[in-house]
C-alpha positions as CSV (number, residue, x, y, z in Angstrom):
1,M,0.8,10.0,80.5
2,L,-1.3,9.6,84.0
3,R,-1.1,5.7,83.3
4,R,2.3,5.3,82.5
5,V,3.3,7.8,86.1
6,L,0.4,5.4,87.9
7,V,2.2,2.3,86.2
8,T,5.9,3.2,87.2
9,G,4.7,4.7,90.5
10,A,3.4,0.6,91.3
11,A,6.3,-0.5,90.3
12,C,8.8,1.5,92.6
13,L,6.7,0.5,95.6
14,A,6.2,-3.4,94.8
15,L,10.3,-2.8,94.1
16,G,10.6,-1.3,97.4
17,A,8.5,-3.5,99.5
18,T,10.0,-6.7,97.8
19,A,13.8,-5.0,99.2
20,S,12.4,-4.8,102.8
21,A,10.5,-8.0,103.1
22,A,14.2,-9.3,101.8
23,A,16.4,-7.7,104.6
24,P,17.7,-10.1,106.6
25,R,16.3,-10.8,110.2
26,P,19.2,-9.4,113.5
27,V,20.6,-13.0,114.2
28,L,22.5,-13.7,117.6
29,S,25.1,-17.0,117.8
30,V,26.7,-18.0,120.9
31,K,30.0,-19.5,121.8
32,G,31.5,-21.4,125.0
33,R,30.1,-22.4,128.1
34,E,32.1,-20.5,131.5
35,T,32.5,-17.8,129.3
36,L,29.8,-16.9,126.3
37,T,30.2,-14.8,123.5
38,V,27.3,-13.7,121.9
39,S,27.7,-12.0,118.8
40,G,25.2,-10.2,116.6
41,R,24.3,-9.8,112.7
42,H,21.9,-8.0,110.7
43,F,21.1,-5.4,112.8
44,R,21.4,-2.1,112.1
45,A,24.5,0.3,111.3
46,A,26.1,2.0,114.1
47,E,23.0,0.6,116.4
48,N,23.3,0.7,120.2
49,V,22.3,-2.8,121.4
50,R,21.6,-3.9,125.1
51,V,22.0,-7.6,125.3
52,V,20.4,-9.0,128.2
53,L,21.3,-12.8,129.2
54,N,18.8,-14.4,131.9
55,I,20.0,-17.7,133.4
56,A,20.7,-18.2,137.2
57,R,20.7,-14.3,137.2
58,R,20.1,-11.7,134.9
59,Q,23.3,-10.0,132.7
60,V,23.5,-7.0,130.7
61,R,26.3,-6.1,128.1
62,H,25.8,-3.0,125.9
63,A,27.4,-3.2,122.3
64,T,27.6,-0.3,118.8
65,A,27.0,-2.5,115.9
66,S,29.8,-1.6,112.9
67,G,28.9,-0.3,110.1
68,R,27.6,-3.7,108.8
69,G,25.3,-4.5,111.6
70,A,27.8,-6.7,113.5
71,F,28.7,-6.9,117.2
72,R,29.9,-8.9,119.8
73,V,29.9,-9.4,123.5
74,T,30.9,-11.4,126.3
75,F,29.5,-12.7,129.4
76,H,32.7,-13.9,132.3
77,K,32.0,-17.0,134.6
78,V,28.2,-17.7,133.7
79,P,26.6,-20.6,135.4
80,V,26.0,-22.6,132.7
81,G,25.4,-26.7,133.7
82,P,25.3,-29.0,131.1
83,C,21.4,-29.1,131.8
84,D,20.8,-25.3,132.3
85,G,19.1,-23.5,129.5
86,Y,19.3,-19.6,129.3
87,A,17.8,-17.0,127.3
88,I,19.8,-13.8,125.4
89,I,17.6,-10.8,124.4
90,A,19.5,-8.4,122.0
91,T,17.7,-4.8,121.3
92,G,19.1,-2.4,119.5
93,D,18.0,1.2,120.0
94,G,16.9,1.6,116.0
95,G,14.1,-1.2,116.2
96,S,16.4,-4.2,115.9
97,R,15.9,-7.5,117.9
98,A,16.8,-10.7,118.5
99,M,16.2,-13.7,121.1
100,L,18.3,-17.1,121.3
101,A,16.8,-20.0,123.5
102,R,19.1,-23.0,124.5
103,M,18.2,-25.9,126.3
104,H,20.0,-29.8,126.4
105,P,17.8,-32.0,124.9
106,D,19.1,-34.5,126.4
107,C,17.7,-33.1,129.9
108,L,14.4,-32.3,128.9
109,V,11.6,-33.8,131.0
110,R,9.6,-36.6,129.1
C-alpha cells in the first residue's frame, strides 16, 4: 500500500513537471515602422504588463493581458530609420517576461 502511494505521488510530480515545462513562454511580435504595434502572447491571464521600447528615446506603455494572456500596445511617431535597431521588453506583474530586439541585417558593420 505504501509503495502504491509513493509510486502514485512520484507519477503526479513527474506529470506536473512535464506540464509546467510544456507551458509556452511569453513572446512578442511587432508590426509597422513609424507606428509600432507590439503584441504579446502567452502572458498570465489578467496580468498587468509594462512594455518598454528602447530606441532614440525610451517609451513606456502599459496593458492588461486578456484571459488568454494576450495584449497589444501602440507606440506612435517612432523614429525608426531603415538601419535603426530597437529593443522591446515586456514585464508582467505576475512574473512573465519577454524581449524582442531588431536590427536590419544589411546595416550591420562587417
